[in-house]
FIGUMAR-607557 format. One record per residue (C-alpha): x, y, z. Coordinates in steps of 0.02 Angstrom, whole numbers. Example, Ala and Ser with C-alpha at 12.3 -4.5 7.8 and 13.67 -1.06 7.14 Angstrom:
{{615, -225, 390}}
{{684, -53, 357}}
//
This chain:
{{674, 556, -200}}
{{577, 393, -210}}
{{403, 404, -286}}
{{262, 281, -256}}
{{93, 259, -340}}
{{-56, 263, -223}}
{{-233, 197, -238}}
{{-349, 290, -119}}
{{-499, 185, -71}}
{{-644, 211, 49}}
{{-716, 52, 124}}
{{-858, 60, 249}}
{{-824, 244, 278}}
{{-639, 217, 314}}
{{-499, 274, 201}}
{{-351, 168, 153}}
{{-203, 204, 41}}
{{-139, 53, -54}}
{{43, 73, -106}}
{{112, -60, -223}}
{{293, -102, -183}}
{{413, -213, -276}}
{{600, -241, -286}}
{{672, -306, -124}}
{{520, -260, -19}}
{{436, -433, -25}}
{{590, -520, 45}}
{{638, -384, 170}}
{{633, -419, 357}}
{{477, -362, 449}}
{{570, -217, 533}}
{{616, -149, 361}}
{{438, -171, 298}}
{{369, -82, 452}}
{{493, 61, 433}}
{{445, 84, 250}}
{{261, 84, 299}}
{{295, 220, 428}}
{{392, 322, 298}}
{{247, 307, 177}}
{{121, 354, 312}}
{{223, 510, 353}}
{{232, 555, 168}}
{{44, 531, 151}}
{{11, 648, 297}}
{{132, 776, 226}}
{{41, 765, 58}}
{{-127, 796, 142}}
{{-194, 620, 114}}
{{-301, 543, 249}}
{{-309, 359, 283}}
{{-203, 213, 334}}
{{-58, 167, 219}}
{{-57, -17, 172}}
{{94, -79, 74}}
{{44, -213, -52}}
{{146, -327, -163}}
{{129, -482, -268}}
{{235, -633, -304}}
{{118, -686, -444}}
{{15, -545, -522}}
{{-135, -660, -550}}
{{-142, -711, -367}}
{{-219, -610, -224}}
{{-114, -471, -149}}
{{6, -490, -7}}
{{-1, -343, 112}}
{{52, -269, 278}}
{{-111, -225, 365}}
{{-215, -257, 518}}
{{-321, -414, 517}}
{{-479, -312, 494}}
{{-427, -273, 314}}
{{-381, -451, 262}}
{{-549, -506, 194}}
{{-572, -346, 95}}
{{-396, -347, 22}}
{{-404, -529, -31}}
{{-520, -475, -171}}
{{-383, -372, -253}}
{{-236, -417, -362}}
{{-91, -305, -410}}
{{-172, -261, -577}}
{{-325, -191, -488}}
{{-219, -85, -372}}
{{-115, -20, -520}}
{{-276, 27, -612}}
{{-342, 120, -459}}
{{-178, 209, -420}}
{{-209, 389, -472}}
{{-99, 478, -345}}
{{83, 481, -299}}
{{182, 491, -137}}
{{357, 562, -130}}
{{472, 520, 14}}
{{595, 659, 53}}
//
C-alpha cells in the first residue's frame, strides 16, 4: 500500500493537506494527477483528516513549490519550498 507524508496546515481558518509527490508525478498527464489527488482526498477522509488535499512537488528543491490547487491557494503556496513541506509533514496517508 502506498504511503504519503502529509503536512496539515490551517490558513485563514481553512485546512489544507499538503502531500509531497515525486517520481513520475511531475511529468504525468493532468488526468493522472487529478486521479491521484482524488485518491489522496479519499484516503484523507478515511483517515479522519479534514481539509483539501493539495499535491505538491518540486523540480528544484530551492525553488517555490509546484502544486495542483485552486487559484485561491497560489499566493499562499508560493511561499513554500519542498523542504518546508517536508519539515511540516507529521502525518501519513495510506492508499488502500
